[in-house]
C-alpha positions as CSV (number, residue, x, y, z in Angstrom):
1,M,0.0,0.0,0.0
2,R,1.3,3.5,-0.9
3,L,0.6,6.1,1.8
4,L,1.2,9.8,1.6
5,Y,1.7,11.5,5.0
6,L,1.1,15.3,4.7
7,L,2.8,16.8,7.7
8,N,2.6,20.5,8.6
9,I,5.4,21.5,10.9
10,S,4.6,24.6,13.0
11,N,8.0,24.7,14.7
12,P,10.6,24.2,11.9
13,G,13.3,25.8,14.0
14,R,12.6,23.6,16.9
15,L,11.6,20.2,15.6
16,S,11.8,18.6,19.1
17,A,9.0,20.9,20.2
18,D,6.7,20.1,17.3
19,S,4.2,17.4,18.4
20,G,3.2,16.6,14.8
21,F,6.8,16.0,13.8
22,T,7.3,13.7,16.8
23,F,4.2,11.8,16.1
24,A,5.2,11.2,12.4
25,G,8.7,10.2,13.5
26,L,7.3,7.5,15.7
27,L,4.4,6.4,13.4
28,T,6.0,6.2,10.0
29,P,8.7,3.6,10.8
30,A,5.9,1.4,12.3
31,L,4.0,1.7,9.1
32,A,7.1,0.7,7.2
33,D,7.5,-2.3,9.5
34,A,4.0,-3.3,8.4
35,G,5.0,-3.2,4.7
36,V,3.5,0.2,3.8
37,D,5.3,2.3,1.2
38,V,5.4,5.7,3.1
39,T,6.2,9.1,1.7
40,V,6.3,12.0,4.1
41,A,5.6,15.4,2.6
42,A,6.9,18.0,5.1
43,P,9.4,20.8,5.6
44,A,11.8,18.3,7.2
45,P,12.2,14.6,6.9
46,A,10.6,12.4,9.5
47,G,11.0,8.7,10.3
48,D,13.9,6.6,9.1
49,E,15.7,5.7,5.9
50,R,12.8,3.6,4.7
51,V,10.4,6.6,4.6
52,A,10.6,8.6,1.4
53,F,10.7,12.4,1.8
54,A,9.0,15.1,-0.4
55,P,10.1,18.6,0.8
56,T,7.4,21.2,1.2
57,A,7.4,24.8,2.4
58,S,6.4,25.5,6.1
59,P,3.3,27.7,6.4
60,S,4.3,31.2,7.5
61,T,1.4,31.5,9.9
62,K,-1.1,29.3,11.7
63,Y,-3.8,30.7,9.6
64,R,-2.1,29.8,6.3
65,A,-1.7,26.3,7.6
66,R,-5.4,26.0,8.0
67,L,-6.8,28.2,5.2
68,D,-4.1,28.0,2.4
69,P,-3.2,24.3,1.8
70,G,-1.7,25.0,-1.7
71,L,-3.9,23.1,-4.1
72,D,-1.5,23.2,-7.0
73,E,1.3,21.7,-5.0
74,L,-1.1,19.0,-3.7
75,V,-2.2,18.0,-7.2
76,A,1.5,17.7,-8.3
77,L,2.4,15.7,-5.2
78,V,-0.5,13.3,-5.6
79,R,0.4,12.7,-9.3
80,Q,4.0,12.0,-8.2
81,V,3.3,9.6,-5.3
82,R,0.0,8.0,-6.6
83,P,-1.1,7.2,-3.0
84,E,-3.8,4.8,-2.0
85,V,-4.2,6.5,1.4
86,V,-3.5,10.1,2.4
87,V,-2.9,11.1,6.0
88,A,-3.7,14.7,6.7
89,N,-1.9,15.9,9.8
90,Q,-3.8,19.3,9.4
91,I,-7.4,18.1,9.1
92,E,-8.5,21.5,7.8
93,A,-6.6,20.7,4.6
94,A,-8.8,17.6,3.9
95,P,-11.2,19.4,1.5
96,A,-8.3,20.6,-0.7
97,I,-6.8,17.1,-0.6
98,R,-10.1,15.7,-1.8
99,A,-10.2,18.2,-4.6
100,A,-6.5,17.4,-5.5
101,L,-7.3,13.6,-5.6
102,L,-10.2,14.4,-7.9
103,E,-8.1,16.5,-10.2
104,A,-5.3,13.9,-10.3
105,G,-7.7,11.1,-11.1
106,T,-7.2,8.9,-8.0
107,D,-9.7,7.6,-5.4
108,A,-7.3,7.4,-2.4
109,R,-8.9,7.5,1.0
110,I,-8.2,10.3,3.4
111,A,-7.5,9.9,7.1
112,G,-7.4,13.1,9.1
113,Y,-5.8,13.4,12.5
114,C,-7.3,16.0,14.8
115,H,-4.2,16.8,16.8
116,Y,-5.6,20.2,17.8
117,L,-9.2,21.2,18.4
118,P,-9.9,24.9,17.7
119,F,-12.6,25.0,20.3
120,S,-13.5,23.9,23.8
121,F,-16.6,23.2,25.9
122,T,-17.6,24.8,29.2
123,D,-19.0,22.8,32.2
124,D,-22.5,24.0,31.0
125,G,-21.9,22.7,27.5
126,D,-21.3,26.0,25.7
127,L,-18.9,25.8,22.8
128,N,-16.1,28.4,23.1
129,L,-13.8,29.4,20.2
130,D,-10.1,29.1,20.7
131,P,-8.9,32.6,21.4
132,S,-5.4,31.8,20.0
133,L,-7.1,31.3,16.6
134,D,-9.5,34.2,16.8
135,D,-7.4,37.1,15.6
136,G,-9.4,39.4,13.4
137,G,-12.5,37.4,14.1
138,L,-11.2,34.3,12.3
139,G,-12.2,31.9,15.1
140,R,-15.5,30.9,13.6
141,P,-14.1,30.6,10.0
142,V,-11.4,28.3,11.4
143,L,-14.0,26.3,13.2
144,L,-16.1,25.9,10.1
145,T,-12.9,24.9,8.1
146,F,-12.3,22.3,10.8
147,A,-15.8,21.0,10.3
148,A,-15.3,20.9,6.5
149,G,-12.2,18.8,7.1
150,L,-14.2,16.3,9.1
151,A,-16.7,16.0,6.3
152,A,-14.1,15.5,3.7
153,C,-12.3,12.6,5.5
154,D,-13.0,8.9,5.2
155,R,-11.5,8.3,8.6
156,V,-11.2,10.9,11.5
157,L,-8.7,10.1,14.2
158,V,-8.5,11.7,17.6
159,H,-6.2,11.1,20.5
160,S,-8.6,10.4,23.4
161,A,-12.2,9.6,24.4
162,T,-12.7,13.2,25.5
163,A,-11.5,14.5,22.1
164,A,-13.9,12.1,20.4
165,S,-16.8,13.4,22.5
166,W,-16.0,17.0,21.9
167,T,-15.4,16.5,18.1
168,T,-18.7,14.6,17.8
169,A,-20.6,17.3,19.6
170,A,-19.1,20.1,17.5
171,A,-19.6,18.2,14.3
172,D,-23.2,17.5,15.2
173,R,-23.9,21.2,15.7
174,M,-22.6,22.0,12.2
175,G,-24.4,19.2,10.4
176,V,-21.4,16.9,9.9
177,E,-22.2,13.2,10.4
178,L,-19.2,11.3,11.7
179,A,-21.0,7.9,12.2
180,E,-18.5,5.0,12.1
181,K,-15.5,7.0,10.7
182,L,-14.4,8.5,14.0
183,H,-11.7,6.5,15.8
184,V,-9.6,7.1,19.0
185,V,-5.9,6.5,18.2
186,P,-3.7,7.5,21.1
187,A,-0.2,8.9,20.3
188,P,2.4,6.2,20.1
189,R,4.7,5.6,23.0
190,D,7.8,7.9,22.9
191,E,10.7,6.1,24.6
192,R,12.4,9.4,25.0
193,L,9.7,10.6,27.3
194,V,8.3,7.5,28.9
195,R,10.4,5.1,30.9
196,D,9.6,1.5,31.9
197,P,8.9,1.5,35.7
198,A,11.3,-1.5,36.0
199,D,14.1,0.8,34.9
200,V,13.3,3.5,37.5
201,P,15.3,3.1,40.8
202,P,13.3,3.3,44.0
203,P,13.7,6.6,46.0
204,D,16.0,6.7,49.0
205,G,14.5,6.7,52.5
206,R,11.3,5.2,53.7
207,V,7.7,6.2,54.3
208,T,6.4,6.4,57.9
209,A,3.0,7.4,59.3
210,S,4.4,10.7,60.4
211,T,5.4,11.7,56.9
212,T,1.8,11.5,55.6
213,T,0.3,14.9,55.3
214,A,-2.8,16.5,53.9
215,S,-0.8,17.5,50.8
216,T,-0.1,13.9,49.9
217,R,-3.7,12.6,50.3
218,T,-5.8,12.2,47.2
219,T,-9.6,12.2,46.7
220,A,-11.7,11.2,43.7
221,P,-11.8,13.9,41.1
222,P,-15.0,15.9,40.6
223,T,-17.2,15.2,37.6
224,S,-16.0,17.4,34.7
225,P,-16.3,17.6,30.9
226,R,-13.0,15.8,30.7
227,S,-14.5,12.7,32.3
228,P,-15.8,10.6,29.4
229,G,-19.3,9.2,29.8
230,T,-20.3,11.8,32.5
231,W,-21.0,14.8,30.4
232,S,-23.1,15.7,27.3
233,P,-22.6,19.2,25.7
234,R,-25.8,21.1,25.1
235,R,-26.6,22.6,21.7
236,R,-25.5,26.1,22.3
237,W,-22.9,28.4,20.7
238,S,-21.0,30.7,23.0
């Protein structure tokens, strides 16, 4: 299977701080292990020597990344790679990817990964726009572009049950039916950040009854919108 991974890098000067680059660097070698012919189109190569690299320009702003996916470049890339599956790291680009596939004459499937949700929900179920993406009143257009990306994908991937709940609720308000195409895919384990407990030496000293204080006691967390299965957002805009 030929897979084209479209990776937007928002921190080209600090790749170690870019979550999308880290995710692709972990995922693409695993895909190669499974026999997938992977091409990463990005400003910097990701993965290992088995992963083909197609250089692209890094968007100059976060709004260009979402609103200017570069249709001409996408068509040329699709014609070059002839993918059977396209992974859109920036899900807002999915409609342009769909148009590029149509123009290039291929019926590849699109999987979009929602690594960043441009909205949040309050405890009362109100949908709030992300203020970091609302410069010049662009918050709602960005949200609608996100919804268009959901509609254009064959598979929609999110990183947690809470993200799935929020994405479903937002899509429902905007008339986008996700049905069976929404899947929870947690980020792969990064050995640079997560250590095996067996490799962690025990702390020095010992615990006694006198060392237990109120600051070390824990209680059950209160019910919140981030507790899956305990909250249902109401149909209201902020």
